[in-house]
ZADREN-97929 format. One record per residue: residue number from 0; residue in one letter; x, y, z of N, C-alpha, C in turn. Coordinates in steps of 0.2 Angstrom, whole numbers. Example, Ala and Ser with C-alpha at 12.3 -4.5 7.8 and 13.67 -1.06 7.14 Angstrom:
2
{kolpa:0, lumvex:A, n.c1:66, n.c2:-28, n.c3:39, ca.c1:62, ca.c2:-22, ca.c3:39, c.c1:66, c.c2:-16, c.c3:39} $
{kolpa:1, lumvex:S, n.c1:64, n.c2:-11, n.c3:35, ca.c1:68, ca.c2:-5, ca.c3:36, c.c1:64, c.c2:0, c.c3:39} $
//
This chain:
113
{kolpa:0, lumvex:M, n.c1:4, n.c2:-6, n.c3:0, ca.c1:-1, ca.c2:0, ca.c3:0, c.c1:5, c.c2:6, c.c3:0} $
{kolpa:1, lumvex:R, n.c1:10, n.c2:7, n.c3:3, ca.c1:15, ca.c2:12, ca.c3:4, c.c1:17, c.c2:14, c.c3:-3} $
{kolpa:2, lumvex:S, n.c1:18, n.c2:8, n.c3:-7, ca.c1:22, ca.c2:9, ca.c3:-13, c.c1:16, c.c2:12, c.c3:-18} $
{kolpa:3, lumvex:H, n.c1:10, n.c2:11, n.c3:-17, ca.c1:6, ca.c2:13, ca.c3:-21, c.c1:4, c.c2:20, c.c3:-19} $
{kolpa:4, lumvex:K, n.c1:4, n.c2:22, n.c3:-14, ca.c1:3, ca.c2:29, ca.c3:-11, c.c1:9, c.c2:34, c.c3:-14} $
{kolpa:5, lumvex:L, n.c1:15, n.c2:31, n.c3:-13, ca.c1:21, ca.c2:34, ca.c3:-16, c.c1:21, c.c2:35, c.c3:-23} $
{kolpa:6, lumvex:L, n.c1:18, n.c2:30, n.c3:-27, ca.c1:18, ca.c2:32, ca.c3:-34, c.c1:12, c.c2:37, c.c3:-36} $
{kolpa:7, lumvex:L, n.c1:7, n.c2:37, n.c3:-32, ca.c1:2, ca.c2:41, ca.c3:-33, c.c1:5, c.c2:49, c.c3:-32} $
{kolpa:8, lumvex:V, n.c1:9, n.c2:49, n.c3:-27, ca.c1:12, ca.c2:57, ca.c3:-25, c.c1:17, c.c2:59, c.c3:-30} $
{kolpa:9, lumvex:G, n.c1:21, n.c2:53, n.c3:-33, ca.c1:25, ca.c2:55, ca.c3:-37, c.c1:22, c.c2:57, c.c3:-44} $
{kolpa:10, lumvex:A, n.c1:17, n.c2:54, n.c3:-46, ca.c1:13, ca.c2:56, ca.c3:-52, c.c1:9, c.c2:62, c.c3:-52} $
{kolpa:11, lumvex:S, n.c1:7, n.c2:64, n.c3:-46, ca.c1:4, ca.c2:70, ca.c3:-44, c.c1:9, c.c2:75, c.c3:-46} $
{kolpa:12, lumvex:L, n.c1:14, n.c2:74, n.c3:-42, ca.c1:20, ca.c2:80, ca.c3:-43, c.c1:23, c.c2:81, c.c3:-49} $
{kolpa:13, lumvex:S, n.c1:24, n.c2:76, n.c3:-54, ca.c1:27, ca.c2:76, ca.c3:-60, c.c1:20, c.c2:81, c.c3:-64} $
{kolpa:14, lumvex:V, n.c1:14, n.c2:79, n.c3:-63, ca.c1:9, ca.c2:83, ca.c3:-67, c.c1:9, c.c2:89, c.c3:-65} $
{kolpa:15, lumvex:V, n.c1:9, n.c2:91, n.c3:-59, ca.c1:11, ca.c2:98, ca.c3:-56, c.c1:15, c.c2:102, c.c3:-59} $
{kolpa:16, lumvex:L, n.c1:22, n.c2:99, n.c3:-58, ca.c1:28, ca.c2:102, ca.c3:-62, c.c1:28, c.c2:103, c.c3:-68} $
{kolpa:17, lumvex:T, n.c1:25, n.c2:98, n.c3:-71, ca.c1:24, ca.c2:99, ca.c3:-79, c.c1:19, c.c2:103, c.c3:-81} $
{kolpa:18, lumvex:A, n.c1:13, n.c2:105, n.c3:-77, ca.c1:9, ca.c2:110, ca.c3:-79, c.c1:12, c.c2:118, c.c3:-77} $
{kolpa:19, lumvex:L, n.c1:18, n.c2:117, n.c3:-72, ca.c1:20, ca.c2:124, ca.c3:-71, c.c1:25, c.c2:126, c.c3:-77} $
{kolpa:20, lumvex:A, n.c1:28, n.c2:120, n.c3:-79, ca.c1:33, ca.c2:122, ca.c3:-84, c.c1:28, c.c2:124, c.c3:-91} $
{kolpa:21, lumvex:V, n.c1:24, n.c2:122, n.c3:-92, ca.c1:20, ca.c2:124, ca.c3:-98, c.c1:16, c.c2:131, c.c3:-96} $
{kolpa:22, lumvex:L, n.c1:14, n.c2:132, n.c3:-91, ca.c1:12, ca.c2:138, ca.c3:-89, c.c1:18, c.c2:143, c.c3:-89} $
{kolpa:23, lumvex:G, n.c1:24, n.c2:142, n.c3:-88, ca.c1:28, ca.c2:147, ca.c3:-88, c.c1:31, c.c2:148, c.c3:-94} $
{kolpa:24, lumvex:A, n.c1:30, n.c2:143, n.c3:-99, ca.c1:33, ca.c2:144, ca.c3:-106, c.c1:27, c.c2:149, c.c3:-110} $
{kolpa:25, lumvex:V, n.c1:20, n.c2:147, n.c3:-108, ca.c1:15, ca.c2:152, ca.c3:-111, c.c1:16, c.c2:159, c.c3:-109} $
{kolpa:26, lumvex:R, n.c1:17, n.c2:160, n.c3:-103, ca.c1:17, ca.c2:166, ca.c3:-100, c.c1:23, c.c2:171, c.c3:-101} $
{kolpa:27, lumvex:S, n.c1:29, n.c2:167, n.c3:-104, ca.c1:35, ca.c2:168, ca.c3:-105, c.c1:39, c.c2:171, c.c3:-98} $
{kolpa:28, lumvex:W, n.c1:36, n.c2:166, n.c3:-93, ca.c1:40, ca.c2:167, ca.c3:-86, c.c1:45, c.c2:161, c.c3:-87} $
{kolpa:29, lumvex:W, n.c1:51, n.c2:163, n.c3:-91, ca.c1:56, ca.c2:158, ca.c3:-92, c.c1:59, c.c2:154, c.c3:-86} $
{kolpa:30, lumvex:W, n.c1:60, n.c2:158, n.c3:-81, ca.c1:63, ca.c2:155, ca.c3:-74, c.c1:58, c.c2:150, c.c3:-72} $
{kolpa:31, lumvex:L, n.c1:51, n.c2:151, n.c3:-72, ca.c1:47, ca.c2:147, ca.c3:-69, c.c1:46, c.c2:140, c.c3:-73} $
{kolpa:32, lumvex:A, n.c1:48, n.c2:141, n.c3:-81, ca.c1:48, ca.c2:135, ca.c3:-84, c.c1:54, c.c2:132, c.c3:-83} $
{kolpa:33, lumvex:V, n.c1:59, n.c2:134, n.c3:-82, ca.c1:67, ca.c2:131, ca.c3:-81, c.c1:67, c.c2:128, c.c3:-76} $
{kolpa:34, lumvex:L, n.c1:64, n.c2:132, n.c3:-70, ca.c1:64, ca.c2:129, ca.c3:-63, c.c1:60, c.c2:122, c.c3:-62} $
{kolpa:35, lumvex:S, n.c1:54, n.c2:123, n.c3:-64, ca.c1:50, ca.c2:117, ca.c3:-64, c.c1:54, c.c2:111, c.c3:-68} $
{kolpa:36, lumvex:A, n.c1:56, n.c2:113, n.c3:-74, ca.c1:58, ca.c2:105, ca.c3:-78, c.c1:64, c.c2:105, c.c3:-74} $
{kolpa:37, lumvex:M, n.c1:69, n.c2:108, n.c3:-71, ca.c1:75, ca.c2:107, ca.c3:-68, c.c1:73, c.c2:102, c.c3:-63} $
{kolpa:38, lumvex:V, n.c1:68, n.c2:104, n.c3:-58, ca.c1:65, ca.c2:100, ca.c3:-52, c.c1:64, c.c2:93, c.c3:-54} $
{kolpa:39, lumvex:L, n.c1:59, n.c2:94, n.c3:-60, ca.c1:57, ca.c2:86, ca.c3:-62, c.c1:63, c.c2:82, c.c3:-65} $
{kolpa:40, lumvex:I, n.c1:68, n.c2:85, n.c3:-67, ca.c1:73, ca.c2:82, ca.c3:-71, c.c1:77, c.c2:79, c.c3:-65} $
{kolpa:41, lumvex:S, n.c1:78, n.c2:83, n.c3:-60, ca.c1:83, ca.c2:81, ca.c3:-54, c.c1:79, c.c2:75, c.c3:-50} $
{kolpa:42, lumvex:A, n.c1:73, n.c2:76, n.c3:-49, ca.c1:69, ca.c2:71, ca.c3:-45, c.c1:70, c.c2:64, c.c3:-50} $
{kolpa:43, lumvex:T, n.c1:69, n.c2:65, n.c3:-56, ca.c1:70, ca.c2:58, ca.c3:-60, c.c1:77, c.c2:56, c.c3:-59} $
{kolpa:44, lumvex:L, n.c1:82, n.c2:60, n.c3:-60, ca.c1:88, ca.c2:57, ca.c3:-58, c.c1:90, c.c2:54, c.c3:-53} $
{kolpa:45, lumvex:M, n.c1:87, n.c2:58, n.c3:-46, ca.c1:88, ca.c2:54, ca.c3:-39, c.c1:85, c.c2:48, c.c3:-39} $
{kolpa:46, lumvex:I, n.c1:79, n.c2:47, n.c3:-43, ca.c1:76, ca.c2:41, ca.c3:-42, c.c1:80, c.c2:35, c.c3:-46} $
{kolpa:47, lumvex:A, n.c1:82, n.c2:37, n.c3:-51, ca.c1:87, ca.c2:33, ca.c3:-56, c.c1:93, c.c2:31, c.c3:-51} $
{kolpa:48, lumvex:I, n.c1:96, n.c2:35, n.c3:-49, ca.c1:102, ca.c2:34, ca.c3:-44, c.c1:100, c.c2:29, c.c3:-38} $
{kolpa:49, lumvex:D, n.c1:95, n.c2:31, n.c3:-34, ca.c1:92, ca.c2:27, ca.c3:-29, c.c1:91, c.c2:20, c.c3:-31} $
{kolpa:50, lumvex:T, n.c1:87, n.c2:19, n.c3:-38, ca.c1:85, ca.c2:12, ca.c3:-40, c.c1:92, c.c2:8, c.c3:-42} $
{kolpa:51, lumvex:D, n.c1:97, n.c2:11, n.c3:-45, ca.c1:103, ca.c2:8, ca.c3:-45, c.c1:107, c.c2:6, c.c3:-40} $
{kolpa:52, lumvex:R, n.c1:107, n.c2:9, n.c3:-34, ca.c1:110, ca.c2:7, ca.c3:-29, c.c1:105, c.c2:2, c.c3:-25} $
{kolpa:53, lumvex:R, n.c1:99, n.c2:3, n.c3:-25, ca.c1:94, ca.c2:-4, ca.c3:-22, c.c1:96, c.c2:-11, c.c3:-27} $
{kolpa:54, lumvex:T, n.c1:97, n.c2:-9, n.c3:-33, ca.c1:98, ca.c2:-15, ca.c3:-37, c.c1:104, c.c2:-19, c.c3:-35} $
{kolpa:55, lumvex:R, n.c1:111, n.c2:-15, n.c3:-34, ca.c1:117, ca.c2:-17, ca.c3:-32, c.c1:116, c.c2:-20, c.c3:-25} $
{kolpa:56, lumvex:E, n.c1:113, n.c2:-17, n.c3:-22, ca.c1:112, ca.c2:-20, ca.c3:-14, c.c1:109, c.c2:-28, c.c3:-15} $
{kolpa:57, lumvex:L, n.c1:104, n.c2:-27, n.c3:-18, ca.c1:101, ca.c2:-33, ca.c3:-19, c.c1:104, c.c2:-39, c.c3:-22} $
{kolpa:58, lumvex:R, n.c1:107, n.c2:-37, n.c3:-28, ca.c1:112, ca.c2:-42, ca.c3:-31, c.c1:117, c.c2:-45, c.c3:-26} $
{kolpa:59, lumvex:A, n.c1:120, n.c2:-41, n.c3:-21, ca.c1:126, ca.c2:-43, ca.c3:-16, c.c1:122, c.c2:-47, c.c3:-13} $
{kolpa:60, lumvex:F, n.c1:116, n.c2:-45, n.c3:-10, ca.c1:112, ca.c2:-50, ca.c3:-5, c.c1:110, c.c2:-56, c.c3:-7} $
{kolpa:61, lumvex:V, n.c1:108, n.c2:-57, n.c3:-14, ca.c1:106, ca.c2:-63, ca.c3:-16, c.c1:112, c.c2:-67, c.c3:-16} $
{kolpa:62, lumvex:R, n.c1:118, n.c2:-64, n.c3:-19, ca.c1:123, ca.c2:-69, ca.c3:-19, c.c1:125, c.c2:-71, c.c3:-13} $
{kolpa:63, lumvex:S, n.c1:126, n.c2:-68, n.c3:-7, ca.c1:127, ca.c2:-70, ca.c3:-2, c.c1:122, c.c2:-75, c.c3:1} $
{kolpa:64, lumvex:Q, n.c1:117, n.c2:-74, n.c3:0, ca.c1:111, ca.c2:-80, ca.c3:2, c.c1:112, c.c2:-86, c.c3:-2} $
{kolpa:65, lumvex:V, n.c1:114, n.c2:-85, n.c3:-9, ca.c1:115, ca.c2:-92, ca.c3:-12, c.c1:122, c.c2:-94, c.c3:-9} $
{kolpa:66, lumvex:A, n.c1:125, n.c2:-91, n.c3:-8, ca.c1:133, ca.c2:-95, ca.c3:-6, c.c1:132, c.c2:-97, c.c3:1} $
{kolpa:67, lumvex:S, n.c1:128, n.c2:-94, n.c3:5, ca.c1:126, ca.c2:-98, ca.c3:12, c.c1:122, c.c2:-104, c.c3:12} $
{kolpa:68, lumvex:I, n.c1:119, n.c2:-106, n.c3:5, ca.c1:115, ca.c2:-113, ca.c3:5, c.c1:119, c.c2:-118, c.c3:6} $
{kolpa:69, lumvex:D, n.c1:118, n.c2:-122, n.c3:11, ca.c1:120, ca.c2:-129, ca.c3:11, c.c1:118, c.c2:-134, c.c3:7} $
{kolpa:70, lumvex:T, n.c1:122, n.c2:-135, n.c3:2, ca.c1:119, ca.c2:-139, ca.c3:-4, c.c1:119, c.c2:-146, c.c3:-3} $
{kolpa:71, lumvex:T, n.c1:123, n.c2:-149, n.c3:2, ca.c1:123, ca.c2:-156, ca.c3:4, c.c1:117, c.c2:-158, c.c3:9} $
{kolpa:72, lumvex:G, n.c1:113, n.c2:-153, n.c3:11, ca.c1:108, ca.c2:-155, ca.c3:15, c.c1:108, c.c2:-159, c.c3:21} $
{kolpa:73, lumvex:G, n.c1:116, n.c2:-158, n.c3:24, ca.c1:119, ca.c2:-160, ca.c3:30, c.c1:120, c.c2:-167, c.c3:30} $
{kolpa:74, lumvex:R, n.c1:120, n.c2:-169, n.c3:24, ca.c1:122, ca.c2:-177, ca.c3:22, c.c1:131, c.c2:-176, c.c3:20} $
{kolpa:75, lumvex:A, n.c1:134, n.c2:-183, n.c3:21, ca.c1:141, ca.c2:-183, ca.c3:18, c.c1:140, c.c2:-184, c.c3:11} $
{kolpa:76, lumvex:A, n.c1:146, n.c2:-183, n.c3:8, ca.c1:146, ca.c2:-183, ca.c3:0, c.c1:146, c.c2:-191, c.c3:-1} $
{kolpa:77, lumvex:P, n.c1:143, n.c2:-193, n.c3:-6, ca.c1:143, ca.c2:-200, ca.c3:-8, c.c1:150, c.c2:-203, c.c3:-8} $
{kolpa:78, lumvex:T, n.c1:150, n.c2:-209, n.c3:-7, ca.c1:156, ca.c2:-212, ca.c3:-8, c.c1:156, c.c2:-217, c.c3:-14} $
{kolpa:79, lumvex:T, n.c1:161, n.c2:-220, n.c3:-16, ca.c1:162, ca.c2:-225, ca.c3:-22, c.c1:155, c.c2:-231, c.c3:-21} $
{kolpa:80, lumvex:E, n.c1:155, n.c2:-233, n.c3:-14, ca.c1:151, ca.c2:-238, ca.c3:-13, c.c1:145, c.c2:-237, c.c3:-13} $
{kolpa:81, lumvex:D, n.c1:143, n.c2:-230, n.c3:-12, ca.c1:136, ca.c2:-228, ca.c3:-13, c.c1:134, c.c2:-229, c.c3:-21} $
{kolpa:82, lumvex:V, n.c1:139, n.c2:-226, n.c3:-23, ca.c1:138, ca.c2:-225, ca.c3:-31, c.c1:136, c.c2:-232, c.c3:-34} $
{kolpa:83, lumvex:V, n.c1:141, n.c2:-237, n.c3:-32, ca.c1:141, ca.c2:-243, ca.c3:-36, c.c1:134, c.c2:-247, c.c3:-33} $
{kolpa:84, lumvex:G, n.c1:131, n.c2:-246, n.c3:-27, ca.c1:125, ca.c2:-249, ca.c3:-24, c.c1:120, c.c2:-246, c.c3:-27} $
{kolpa:85, lumvex:T, n.c1:120, n.c2:-240, n.c3:-29, ca.c1:114, ca.c2:-237, ca.c3:-33, c.c1:114, c.c2:-239, c.c3:-40} $
{kolpa:86, lumvex:V, n.c1:120, n.c2:-240, n.c3:-43, ca.c1:118, ca.c2:-243, ca.c3:-50, c.c1:117, c.c2:-250, c.c3:-49} $
{kolpa:87, lumvex:R, n.c1:119, n.c2:-254, n.c3:-45, ca.c1:116, ca.c2:-262, ca.c3:-44, c.c1:109, c.c2:-261, c.c3:-44} $
{kolpa:88, lumvex:V, n.c1:106, n.c2:-258, n.c3:-38, ca.c1:99, ca.c2:-256, ca.c3:-37, c.c1:95, c.c2:-255, c.c3:-44} $
{kolpa:89, lumvex:L, n.c1:98, n.c2:-250, n.c3:-47, ca.c1:94, ca.c2:-247, ca.c3:-53, c.c1:95, c.c2:-254, c.c3:-59} $
{kolpa:90, lumvex:Q, n.c1:101, n.c2:-257, n.c3:-59, ca.c1:102, ca.c2:-262, ca.c3:-64, c.c1:97, c.c2:-269, c.c3:-62} $
{kolpa:91, lumvex:A, n.c1:96, n.c2:-270, n.c3:-55, ca.c1:91, ca.c2:-275, ca.c3:-53, c.c1:83, c.c2:-273, c.c3:-55} $
{kolpa:92, lumvex:Q, n.c1:82, n.c2:-266, n.c3:-55, ca.c1:76, ca.c2:-265, ca.c3:-56, c.c1:74, c.c2:-264, c.c3:-63} $
{kolpa:93, lumvex:Y, n.c1:80, n.c2:-262, n.c3:-68, ca.c1:78, ca.c2:-263, ca.c3:-74, c.c1:78, c.c2:-270, c.c3:-77} $
{kolpa:94, lumvex:T, n.c1:81, n.c2:-275, n.c3:-75, ca.c1:82, ca.c2:-281, ca.c3:-76, c.c1:74, c.c2:-285, c.c3:-74} $
{kolpa:95, lumvex:A, n.c1:73, n.c2:-283, n.c3:-68, ca.c1:65, ca.c2:-285, ca.c3:-67, c.c1:60, c.c2:-284, c.c3:-71} $
{kolpa:96, lumvex:R, n.c1:61, n.c2:-277, n.c3:-73, ca.c1:56, ca.c2:-275, ca.c3:-78, c.c1:56, c.c2:-278, c.c3:-84} $
{kolpa:97, lumvex:L, n.c1:62, n.c2:-279, n.c3:-87, ca.c1:62, ca.c2:-283, ca.c3:-92, c.c1:59, c.c2:-290, c.c3:-92} $
{kolpa:98, lumvex:D, n.c1:61, n.c2:-293, n.c3:-87, ca.c1:58, ca.c2:-301, ca.c3:-86, c.c1:51, c.c2:-300, c.c3:-86} $
{kolpa:99, lumvex:R, n.c1:49, n.c2:-294, n.c3:-82, ca.c1:40, ca.c2:-295, ca.c3:-83, c.c1:38, c.c2:-293, c.c3:-90} $
{kolpa:100, lumvex:L, n.c1:41, n.c2:-289, n.c3:-94, ca.c1:39, ca.c2:-286, ca.c3:-100, c.c1:40, c.c2:-294, c.c3:-105} $
{kolpa:101, lumvex:Q, n.c1:45, n.c2:-298, n.c3:-103, ca.c1:46, ca.c2:-304, ca.c3:-107, c.c1:41, c.c2:-309, c.c3:-105} $
{kolpa:102, lumvex:D, n.c1:39, n.c2:-310, n.c3:-99, ca.c1:33, ca.c2:-315, ca.c3:-98, c.c1:27, c.c2:-312, c.c3:-100} $
{kolpa:103, lumvex:S, n.c1:26, n.c2:-305, n.c3:-101, ca.c1:18, ca.c2:-303, ca.c3:-103, c.c1:19, c.c2:-305, c.c3:-111} $
{kolpa:104, lumvex:V, n.c1:25, n.c2:-303, n.c3:-113, ca.c1:24, ca.c2:-305, ca.c3:-120, c.c1:23, c.c2:-313, c.c3:-122} $
{kolpa:105, lumvex:E, n.c1:27, n.c2:-316, n.c3:-119, ca.c1:25, ca.c2:-323, ca.c3:-119, c.c1:18, c.c2:-325, c.c3:-118} $
{kolpa:106, lumvex:D, n.c1:15, n.c2:-323, n.c3:-113, ca.c1:9, ca.c2:-324, ca.c3:-112, c.c1:4, c.c2:-321, c.c3:-116} $
{kolpa:107, lumvex:A, n.c1:5, n.c2:-316, n.c3:-119, ca.c1:2, ca.c2:-313, ca.c3:-125, c.c1:2, c.c2:-318, c.c3:-132} $
{kolpa:108, lumvex:L, n.c1:9, n.c2:-321, n.c3:-133, ca.c1:9, ca.c2:-325, ca.c3:-138, c.c1:6, c.c2:-331, c.c3:-137} $
{kolpa:109, lumvex:R, n.c1:5, n.c2:-334, n.c3:-131, ca.c1:2, ca.c2:-340, ca.c3:-129, c.c1:-5, c.c2:-339, c.c3:-130} $
{kolpa:110, lumvex:Q, n.c1:-8, n.c2:-333, n.c3:-129, ca.c1:-16, ca.c2:-333, ca.c3:-130, c.c1:-18, c.c2:-332, c.c3:-137} $
{kolpa:111, lumvex:L, n.c1:-12, n.c2:-329, n.c3:-141, ca.c1:-14, ca.c2:-329, ca.c3:-148, c.c1:-14, c.c2:-336, c.c3:-151} $
{kolpa:112, lumvex:R, n.c1:-11, n.c2:-340, n.c3:-149, ca.c1:-11, ca.c2:-347, ca.c3:-151, c.c1:-17, c.c2:-351, c.c3:-150} $
//
């Protein structure tokens, strides 16, 4: 809600300053036109500088947060035996699936005869 109000205040201020610049140009009050245009441009520059600063701070914050993440999940790194065991389990599962597939194909062929 705060950012919504801030946006409305900024938009209102820019409309007022633009109207003052146009009024100053129409009335040939060049000091008013230049003053309101400079205030508007300066405010835009300050917002751009603040946005750049916040973006840099956010990047540094995100990098530090990503660097502090524990990717191991509190577990030790897998050993060679763990990897070999996992491969053997996968191999056994794959072989069992192939055996079931072969049995079902043989059953289907027997039913066709």
